[in-house]
Every structure is written in C-alpha cells, then in structure tokens.
C-alpha positions in Angstrom: 110.8 91.9 52.8 108.3 95.5 52.2 107.8 97.2 55.0 103.9 96.5 54.4 104.5 92.7 55.5 107.1 92.9 57.6 104.9 94.8 59.7 101.6 92.1 58.7 103.6 89.8 60.6 104.1 91.6 63.7 101.2 92.4 64.2 100.1 88.6 63.8 103.4 87.6 65.5 102.3 90.3 69.3 98.2 88.5 69.0 99.0 85.1 69.2 101.8 84.9 70.9 101.9 87.9 73.3 98.4 88.1 74.1 97.8 91.9 73.7 94.4 93.2 74.4 92.7 94.0 71.2 92.7 97.6 72.3 96.5 97.3 72.7 97.2 95.8 69.0 94.5 98.4 67.0 97.1 100.9 69.2 100.5 99.1 67.8 99.3 98.7 64.5 97.9 102.9 64.0 101.0 103.7 65.8 103.3 101.6 63.1 101.1 101.4 60.6 102.4 105.6 60.3 105.6 105.1 60.8 105.4 102.2 58.2 104.4 105.1 55.9 106.9 108.3 57.0 109.6 105.5 57.1 108.6 105.1 52.6 108.0 109.1 52.2 111.5 108.9 53.4 112.5 106.5 50.4 112.7 103.1 53.3 111.6 100.8 51.2 113.1 97.8 53.6 113.1 96.7 57.7 117.3 98.2 56.8 116.4 101.1 56.5 114.8 101.8 59.5 117.8 103.4 61.9 117.4 105.7 64.7 117.3 109.2 63.0 114.6 107.6 60.9 112.9 106.9 64.5 113.7 110.1 66.1 112.7 112.3 63.2 108.7 110.3 62.9 108.8 111.0 67.1 109.4 115.2 66.8 107.3 114.7 63.3 104.4 113.8 66.5 104.9 116.7 67.8 104.7 119.0 65.5 101.3 118.0 65.0 101.3 118.9 69.3 99.9 115.1 69.9 100.0 114.3 73.5 103.1 113.4 75.8 101.4 109.8 76.5 100.4 109.5 72.6 104.5 110.4 71.2 105.2 107.7 74.6 102.9 104.7 73.7 104.5 105.4 69.7 107.9 105.0 71.3 107.0 102.0 72.9 106.0 100.4 69.7 108.7 101.1 67.2 111.0 100.2 70.5 108.6 96.4 70.0 109.1 96.6 66.8 112.4 96.9 66.2 112.9 94.5 68.2 111.1 92.1 67.1 112.9 92.6 63.7 116.6 92.2 65.0 114.8 88.5 67.5 114.0 87.5 63.7 117.3 88.2 61.5 115.6 90.8 59.0 117.8 93.3 60.2 121.4 93.2 62.2 121.4 96.2 65.0 117.9 96.6 66.9 117.9 100.8 65.9 115.0 100.8 68.2 116.9 100.1 71.9 118.3 104.0 72.0 115.1 105.3 71.1 114.0 108.0 74.5 110.6 109.9 74.4 109.0 112.3 76.5 107.7 111.1 79.7 104.2 110.9 80.4 102.4 113.5 82.3 100.9 111.7 84.7 97.7 113.9 86.4 96.6 111.7 89.5 93.5 110.4 88.8 89.3 111.4 89.5 88.0 110.1 92.7 84.3 109.7 93.4 83.9 111.4 97.3 82.4 108.3 99.5 79.2 110.2 99.8 78.8 111.7 96.6 79.2 107.7 95.1 76.2 106.6 97.8 74.0 109.7 97.0 74.2 108.2 92.8 73.7 105.1 93.7 70.1 105.5 95.6 68.9 107.3 92.9 70.0 104.2 90.4 68.2 102.0 92.9 65.5 104.5 93.4 64.0 103.6 89.6 65.1 99.7 89.7 62.5 100.3 92.4 59.8 101.0 90.5 60.3 97.6 88.1 62.1 99.2 85.2 64.9 96.0 84.4 67.5 98.4 83.0 67.5 100.7 86.1 67.7 97.2 88.1 70.9 96.1 85.8 72.7 99.1 85.5 72.2 99.4 89.2 74.5 95.8 89.7 77.0 97.5 87.1 78.0 100.6 89.1 77.6 98.3 92.3 79.8 95.4 91.0 82.7 98.2 89.5 83.1 100.0 92.9 82.8 97.1 94.6 85.6 94.3 92.7 87.3 97.3 91.1 86.8 95.8 87.8 88.1 97.3 84.2 85.3 97.9 82.1 86.5 95.0 79.3 86.4 93.0 82.0 82.5 93.4 83.3 81.0 93.8 79.7 82.9 89.9 79.3 81.8 88.1 82.2 80.3 85.4 81.7 77.6 83.5 84.8 79.9 81.0 85.3 82.0 83.7 86.5 80.3 84.6 88.9 79.8 83.0 92.0 77.3 84.2 93.7 77.3 81.7 97.1 81.0 83.2 97.7 80.4 86.5 96.4 83.4 86.0 93.7 84.1 87.5 90.6 86.6 85.5 88.0 87.4 87.6 85.6 90.5 87.5 82.5 92.1 90.6 82.8 95.2 92.1 80.7 98.1 89.9 79.4 95.4 87.1 79.6 95.9 86.9 82.9 93.5 85.5 85.4 92.5 86.6 88.6 89.8 86.7 91.5 88.9 89.7 93.2 85.4 89.4 95.7 83.4 91.9 96.3 80.8 92.9 99.2 77.2 92.8 100.5 75.4 95.2 98.3 76.6 95.0 95.5 75.8 91.2 95.7 72.4 92.2 96.4 72.2 93.9 93.1 73.9 91.7 91.4 70.8 88.6 92.6 68.3 90.7 91.9 69.9 91.2 88.3 70.3 87.8 87.5 67.1 86.1 89.5 64.5 88.8 87.5 65.8 92.0 85.6 68.0 90.2 83.3 65.4 87.2 81.7 63.1 89.7 81.6 65.6 92.0 79.2 66.5 88.3 77.9 62.8 87.5 77.4 62.2 90.7 76.0 64.7 90.9 73.1 63.1 87.8 71.9 59.7 88.5 72.0 61.6 91.2 70.3 62.9 89.6 67.6 59.9 87.5 67.2 57.9 90.2 65.9 60.7 91.7 63.9 60.0 87.5 61.7 62.1 85.2 59.8 64.5 87.8 57.9 66.0 89.5 61.0 65.9 86.9 63.3 68.6 85.1 60.3 70.2 87.9 60.6 70.7 88.2 64.4 71.9 84.1 64.3 74.4 85.3 61.7 74.9 88.6 63.5 74.2 91.4 61.3 72.1 93.4 60.0 70.8 96.7 62.2 74.1 96.5 64.3 72.5 94.3 66.7 74.9 91.0 66.8 73.7 87.8 68.0 72.2 86.4 71.0 75.4 86.1 73.5 73.1 83.5 76.9 76.1 83.2 78.8 76.9 86.9 78.5 75.7 88.5 82.2 75.1 92.0 81.2 73.0 92.0 78.6 72.3 95.6 76.4 68.4 96.8 75.2 68.2 94.0 72.3 69.4 90.8 74.2 73.2 91.0 73.1 76.2 91.2 75.4 76.6 94.7 76.4 79.7 96.8 75.3 82.0 99.2 76.7 80.3 102.3 75.0 76.6 101.3 76.4 78.6 100.9 80.1 81.0 104.1 79.8 77.7 106.1 78.7 75.7 104.8 81.8 79.4 105.6 83.9 79.7 109.0 82.3 75.9 110.3 82.9 75.4 109.3 86.0 79.6 110.8 86.8 77.8 113.9 85.9 76.0 115.0 88.6 79.3 114.9 91.1 80.9 117.5 90.8 83.9 116.9 90.5 86.9 116.8 87.1 88.9 114.6 85.8 87.7 111.7 83.2 84.0 110.7 84.7 84.3 107.3 83.3 84.0 103.5 83.9 87.8 103.9 85.5 87.2 106.6 88.1 85.0 103.6 90.3 88.2 102.2 89.4 90.5 104.3 90.7 87.8 105.5 93.1 87.8 101.8 95.0 91.5 101.2 95.0 91.6 104.5 96.5 88.9 103.7 99.2 90.5 101.0 100.4 94.5 102.2 100.3 92.0 104.9 102.9 90.9 102.2 104.0 93.7 100.5 105.5 94.7 98.3 102.9 97.7 96.6 102.5 99.4 98.2 98.9 101.0 94.3 97.6 96.5 93.5 98.6 95.3 95.9 96.1 97.8 96.0 93.9 96.4 92.0 93.3 92.9 93.4 93.6 93.5 95.6 90.1 95.1 93.4 88.3 98.4 94.9 87.9 101.4 93.7 87.0 103.4 96.4 88.5 103.0 97.6 92.2 104.1 101.3 90.2 100.8 101.5 89.1 98.9 100.7 91.9 101.4 103.6 93.6 99.7 106.5 91.8 97.3 106.1 94.6 98.9 106.4 97.6 99.8 110.0 95.6 96.5 110.6 95.6 95.9 109.8 98.9 98.0 111.7 100.0 97.0 115.1 97.8 93.1 114.2 99.9 95.0 114.0 103.4 96.6 117.3 102.1 93.0 119.5 101.5 92.1 117.9 104.0 94.6 119.1 106.4 94.2 123.1 104.5 90.4 122.1 105.2 90.2 121.3 109.1 93.5 122.5 110.5 93.4 125.9 111.9 97.1 126.2 111.2 97.6 125.5 108.0 
C-alpha cells in the first residue's frame, strides 16, 4: 500500500475514532504530508521504509529550515502517533517512532492583562454599547464571557442558545477531545449576555434578514445553500452572530480581542487566549484551588494548569522588586 493511501486511512482514523479537533487534524495532516513527501524523495514508497533514521533526518531538515522548536516538537508527536498506528495495524513490524526524540518546546509565560486595564477596556466597549449599537452590545458580551468563563475561542463560537443557562449563570461547552464541561460566569457577564440575547441579537438577526431580502431570490438561495459571497447559511441556534446573521467565526473574535488589547500596554499574544490566561491567573491570585482551576479550564493534565502558578509567582516577584525597599 502506498504511503498516500496509508496516510489517508490514518487521518480518517484520528477523525472518527480519536475525537481530535479540526485544528489538530489539520496540523497532523500537514506534518505527515510533509513526512510522506520527504520519504518519497528518499525513495521510500511504503510504510515499511519509514525507519528511525529517516524520521531523524526529517526533523533535522525541519531545523535547517528554521522551524520553531514548538513546530518540530509537534512534528515529532505527529510522527510518533502515525508510526504507533502503523504498528498496531500490522503494517510494520516495529514502531520506529517510539524512540524518536525532539527538542522540547520553549514554554513562555502567557500574557496576563492587569485587572484595572481590562476593566477600563471593557468600560470603553460598554460606552459604545450604551449608544444602542447591537454589534457593540454583542462585543461586550463576548469579552465578558471570555474573561468570566476562561473559554477557548472555539468553545465560544460553538455555543448554541441551548448551551447557555441564564438562570443558573452557566454555559455548557464542548472542549478538546470532545469533552463536555459546565462553566459558571459572574454578574457582569450575566448582564451583558442578557442584554445581548434579549435586544442586540434579535436586532442583528433582523438586520441580516432584511439585507438578505433586499438582495433578492438568488442571494437568498445562496444563503440557504451556504454558498456565495462568503456569507454561509444563517444559524438561528448560534449564540453569537456576525453582521450577516451567520455564526461568528474564530477570526472575527480574534480581531475583536486583538483590537481591544492593542490599547493596553504589554507584550505577548493579544488574541482571545490572552483573556483565558488572564482569567486563570486572576483566579489563582484570588486563592482558587489549582485543581478547581484545572476543571474550570478543561485541562486534561494538571501540569498544563501549573504554568499559571509560574505566572502568579512572576507577578509576585515583580511586585516585590517594585515595592520592597531592599529588593
């Protein structure tokens, strides 16, 4: 069996049986397609030709192209998963990737937005929302919920109306690995969500419908079919709607958060994940238990959550250096 066919079978396996996200599957596909191309350039035509030496040469070629350590580490993980599957399927006698090593990705401390700065940024958004702009009201609800519940951006845009229990102030989200969890949110987020769902969201949906009606039958049919002009079908069950009435996408939320954080001094990533990092760090700073924060974030491993303890320690050191007379 050719490597291309074997790779197609493996990707189908991880999609249907492992429950990986689309983002993870896309990354695996890109990594392993590059491995297959590299193997074929070395005259390897089948899975039995993928040995440890070839895998090491492939990673070395990636370092020669100045790929980041994190990318190389991910490639090694992709290859190990692939070769382990080959061995389980009996397509090779030995799992050649089991001994494949890769440099550990450098872990940089995530960006944490100071509480006062974040509150000021939200206040600016609320001032725009106070003028009656439904899009601004939606943006406030997005920021408040991202910070209040420390959601991943994919979890946020995937929310349906039935996932939000406004009476109990909780949201049900589907996280990585198709793991479901229920996360609370506080009073400021509750006010913003109630205002959005009751007033702004119907206004956005009505404006999108009116625009569609003005566009005529052809555009309406394209909308229903999900094609044409990059609009996509209306999604009445989605919580957060774009200006065209469809479910908001990850990029739109990223632009919103990046634009807000651009006004706040600080270095590091400025997308929605910065609000997730900020929420986790503020919880620990406030005395929350590490295990509770792990459940809150939906981390499979406590080790992933522990990076926020390092962030809190760094913030403490900075405060000490700034405030203590003998620092």
